[in-house]
C-alpha positions in Angstrom: 5.1 13.1 14.4 1.3 13.5 14.2 0.1 17.0 13.3 -2.3 19.1 15.2 -4.3 21.6 13.1 -6.3 24.4 14.7 -9.0 26.5 13.1 -10.4 29.6 14.8 -10.3 33.3 15.4 -7.3 35.5 16.1 -7.4 38.6 18.3 -5.2 40.9 20.3 -6.2 40.8 24.0 -5.6 44.0 25.9 -5.8 43.1 29.6 -6.9 45.5 32.3 -6.6 45.3 36.1 -8.1 48.0 38.3 -9.1 49.8 35.0 -5.5 50.1 33.9 -3.9 48.1 31.0 -1.3 45.6 32.3 -0.5 43.7 29.1 -1.4 42.9 25.4 -1.1 39.4 24.1 -2.2 37.8 20.8 -5.1 35.4 21.5 -8.2 33.6 20.4 -9.5 30.4 21.8 -8.0 27.8 19.6 -5.0 30.0 18.9 -4.0 30.0 22.6 -3.9 26.3 22.7 -1.9 26.0 19.5 0.7 28.4 20.8 1.2 26.1 23.8 1.4 23.0 21.6 4.0 24.7 19.4 6.0 25.5 22.6 6.0 21.9 23.8 7.3 20.6 20.5 4.0 19.3 18.9 3.8 19.7 15.1 1.2 22.4 15.0 -0.5 24.5 12.3 -3.2 27.2 12.4 -5.9 28.3 10.0 -7.5 31.7 10.5 -7.6 35.2 9.0 -6.3 38.6 10.0 -5.9 42.1 8.8 -2.8 43.5 7.1 -1.9 45.8 10.0 0.5 45.9 12.8 -1.7 43.7 15.0 -2.1 41.1 12.2 1.6 41.2 11.5 2.4 40.6 15.2 -0.1 37.7 15.4 1.6 35.9 12.4 5.0 36.6 13.8 3.9 35.3 17.2 2.7 32.0 15.6 6.0 31.6 13.7 8.1 32.5 16.8 6.3 29.8 18.7 6.8 27.1 16.1 3.3 27.1 14.7 2.9 26.8 10.9 1.1 30.0 9.8 1.1 29.2 6.0 -2.7 28.7 6.1 -3.4 32.2 7.5 -5.5 34.5 5.2 -4.4 38.2 5.3 -7.0 40.8 4.1 -5.4 44.1 3.2 -8.4 46.3 3.7 -9.4 44.8 7.1 -8.3 45.9 10.6 -7.4 43.0 12.9 -9.8 42.4 15.8 -8.9 43.3 19.4 -10.6 42.6 22.7 -10.4 44.4 26.1 -10.3 41.9 29.0 -11.1 43.3 32.4 -10.0 41.2 35.3 -12.1 41.2 38.5 -11.0 40.4 42.1 -11.0 36.7 41.3 -8.9 37.4 38.2 -11.7 36.2 35.9 -12.1 38.2 32.8 -15.0 40.2 31.3 -14.6 41.0 27.6 -15.5 43.7 25.1 -14.7 42.8 21.5 -13.9 45.2 18.7 -14.0 43.9 15.2 -13.7 45.9 12.0 -13.9 43.2 9.3 -16.3 44.3 6.6 -17.5 40.7 6.8 -16.1 37.4 7.9 -14.3 35.5 5.2 -12.1 32.5 5.1 -9.9 31.5 2.1 -7.2 28.9 2.7 -5.5 25.9 1.0 -6.3 22.7 2.8 -3.4 21.4 4.7 -2.2 17.8 4.4 -4.1 15.7 6.9 -3.3 12.1 7.7 -5.1 9.5 9.8 -4.7 10.2 13.6 -3.7 13.8 13.1 -5.8 16.0 15.4 -8.0 18.9 14.5 -9.0 21.4 17.2 -12.1 23.7 16.6 -14.7 25.5 18.6 -16.2 28.8 19.8 -18.7 30.8 17.7 -16.1 30.6 14.9 -17.0 27.0 14.4 -20.8 27.7 13.9 -20.7 31.2 12.4 -23.1 31.1 9.5 -21.0 33.5 7.4 -18.0 31.2 7.2 -19.9 27.9 7.9 -19.5 26.4 4.4 -15.7 26.8 4.4 -15.4 25.5 8.1 -17.7 22.6 7.5 -15.8 21.6 4.3 -12.5 21.6 6.2 -14.0 19.5 9.1 -15.6 17.0 6.8 -12.3 16.7 4.8 -10.4 16.1 8.1 -13.0 13.6 9.3 -12.9 11.7 6.0 -9.0 11.6 6.2 -9.3 9.8 9.5 -8.2 12.7 11.8 -9.4 13.0 15.4 -11.7 16.0 15.8 -11.6 17.8 19.2 -14.5 20.2 19.6 -14.6 22.8 22.4 -18.1 24.2 22.1 -17.1 27.4 24.1 -20.5 29.0 23.4 -20.8 32.3 25.4 -23.8 34.1 26.7 -23.0 37.0 24.3 -24.3 34.7 21.5 -27.4 33.5 23.4 -29.7 35.3 21.0 -28.2 33.3 18.1 -28.6 29.8 19.5 -31.7 28.9 17.4 -30.0 30.2 14.2 -26.9 28.1 14.6 -28.3 25.0 16.2 -28.0 23.0 12.9 -24.3 23.9 12.8 -23.8 22.9 16.4 -25.4 19.5 15.8 -23.2 18.9 12.7 -20.1 19.7 14.8 -21.2 17.3 17.5 -21.7 14.6 14.9 -18.2 15.1 13.3 -16.4 15.3 16.7 -14.5 12.4 18.3 -14.1 14.3 21.7 -16.5 17.1 22.9 -15.6 19.5 25.7 -17.7 22.3 27.1 -18.3 24.2 30.4 -21.5 24.1 32.3 -22.0 27.7 31.3 -21.7 26.9 27.6 -24.4 24.1 27.9 -26.7 26.3 30.0 -26.7 28.9 27.1 -27.0 26.2 24.4 -29.4 23.7 25.9 -30.7 25.2 29.1 -29.1 22.5 31.2 -25.8 21.9 32.9 -25.9 18.5 34.6 -23.2 16.3 32.9 -25.3 13.1 33.0 -28.4 14.7 31.6 -26.4 16.5 28.9 -24.6 13.3 27.9 -27.8 11.3 27.8 -30.0 13.8 26.0 -27.7 16.0 23.9 -24.2 14.4 23.4 -24.0 10.6 23.4 -26.1 10.1 20.3 -23.5 12.0 18.3 -20.3 11.4 20.2 -19.3 9.0 23.0 -16.4 11.0 24.5 -17.5 14.0 26.5 -15.8 16.3 29.1 -17.8 18.8 31.1 -15.9 21.4 33.1 -17.3 23.8 35.8 -14.4 26.1 36.9 -13.4 25.0 40.4 -16.0 22.2 40.5 -14.9 18.6 39.6 -14.5 17.9 36.0 -16.9 15.2 34.6 -15.8 12.6 32.0 -18.2 10.3 30.1 -16.6 8.1 27.6 -17.0 5.1 25.2 -17.3 1.8 27.1 -19.5 3.2 29.9 -16.8 5.2 31.7 -18.3 7.8 34.0 -15.8 9.6 36.2 -15.1 12.9 38.2 -11.8 14.6 38.6 -11.1 17.1 41.4 -9.6 20.5 40.5 -6.5 21.3 42.4 -6.4 24.7 44.1 -4.0 27.2 42.5 -3.1 30.8 43.0 -4.5 32.5 39.9 -3.1 35.7 38.2 -5.6 35.4 35.3 -8.1 32.7 34.2 -7.8 33.9 30.5 -6.8 30.8 28.5 -7.5 28.3 31.2 -10.0 26.3 29.1 -8.0 26.8 25.9 -4.9 25.3 27.6 -6.9 22.5 29.1 -7.6 21.6 25.4 -4.0 21.9 24.5 -2.9 19.6 27.4 -5.6 17.1 26.4 -4.4 17.0 22.8 -0.8 16.9 24.0 -1.8 13.8 26.1 -3.4 12.1 23.1 -0.1 12.5 21.2 2.2 11.7 24.2 0.3 8.5 25.1 -0.4 7.4 21.5 -4.2 7.6 21.6 -5.6 6.8 18.2 -8.9 7.3 16.4 -9.6 3.6 16.7 -9.0 3.7 20.4 -11.4 6.5 20.9 -14.0 4.6 18.8 -13.5 1.3 20.7 -12.9 2.7 24.2 -9.8 4.2 25.8 -8.8 2.4 29.1 -9.7 4.4 32.2 -6.1 4.6 33.4 -5.2 6.2 30.0 -8.0 8.8 30.4 -6.5 9.6 33.8 -3.1 10.3 32.2 -4.5 12.5 29.4 -6.8 14.4 31.8 -3.8 15.0 34.2 -1.9 16.6 31.3 -4.9 18.8 30.5 -5.1 20.0 34.1 -1.4 20.7 34.3 -1.5 22.9 31.2 -4.6 24.7 32.5 -3.1 25.4 36.0 0.1 26.7 34.5 -1.6 29.3 32.4 -3.5 30.6 35.3 -0.3 31.7 37.0 0.5 34.5 34.5 -1.3 37.1 32.4 -0.3 35.2 29.3 -2.7 33.1 27.2 -0.4 30.1 26.8 2.0 27.9 28.9 5.2 29.5 30.1 8.6 28.5 28.5 10.0 26.6 31.6 6.9 24.4 31.7 7.0 24.0 27.9 10.6 22.9 27.9 9.8 20.2 30.6 6.8 19.0 28.6 8.8 19.0 25.4 11.4 16.6 26.9 8.7 14.3 28.3 7.1 14.2 24.8 10.3 13.4 23.0 11.1 10.6 25.5 7.5 9.2 25.2 7.6 9.2 21.4 11.1 7.5 21.4 9.8 4.8 23.7 6.7 4.3 21.4 8.9 4.0 18.4 11.2 1.5 20.1 8.2 -0.7 21.1 6.7 -0.7 17.6 
């Protein structure tokens, strides 16, 4: 089976409702998606760093318990693992405070084996952080040269608005390496002072990458893709317990869809048929909706088991037809 390799931050999210803690779950943007992919039976691995403390040990154990390869995790003995406090409002959207005690960001890992059509997930400030940029860029370039599909969730928050100018060259390098780019209207407002999907695609994205997804919470999702595809997808109304991980699991569902429906690097380059985009986006939306129904950052085990069976059946069918 194709592999999915994620690279990003790890953190322990302590979740508050009405000023009281209601849960503590390992998290991190790419991390949350990788946990879901491990649960649904995708061959997944994660690259990151953590401290050698109870939080760090729990994070690594959590990866392994959810069938995600943690052999590329760097553990720094003298560092404390980062935590975040997530305060849920009446709409169950989260406001964050981050606590990080690393003396400085570092990244030291062995390159995993990557083959053509494996998928690499990356994003957030981690993907543009100047302190670890040389290691992250080397890895992304290596994956690109090996023929992997690079999925970039820009996930650029207002808390980093003052650093946009400094990291713009890194953002542009990421856009150029990516085969699929996803971001929210808020992300692009912070980065480019614009949030209209057509305008963004025309002026900021299409020169670098032809496959673009723009999300806007409850507003329709916008897809622009190779071959002139321009499409909107409505967002189904769901009862939310917490929106933490909604975007991260949209990413996981999208990548799951690429694997399940056999979408290759060549297909992304030449143009994926519209009906196939519909199927992949539908998976992404199902993953996202599921995670909003609990305080957890990844899909629940009942949903995961159903998706695992669907994936096994689809891969068997693909093998039979080849």
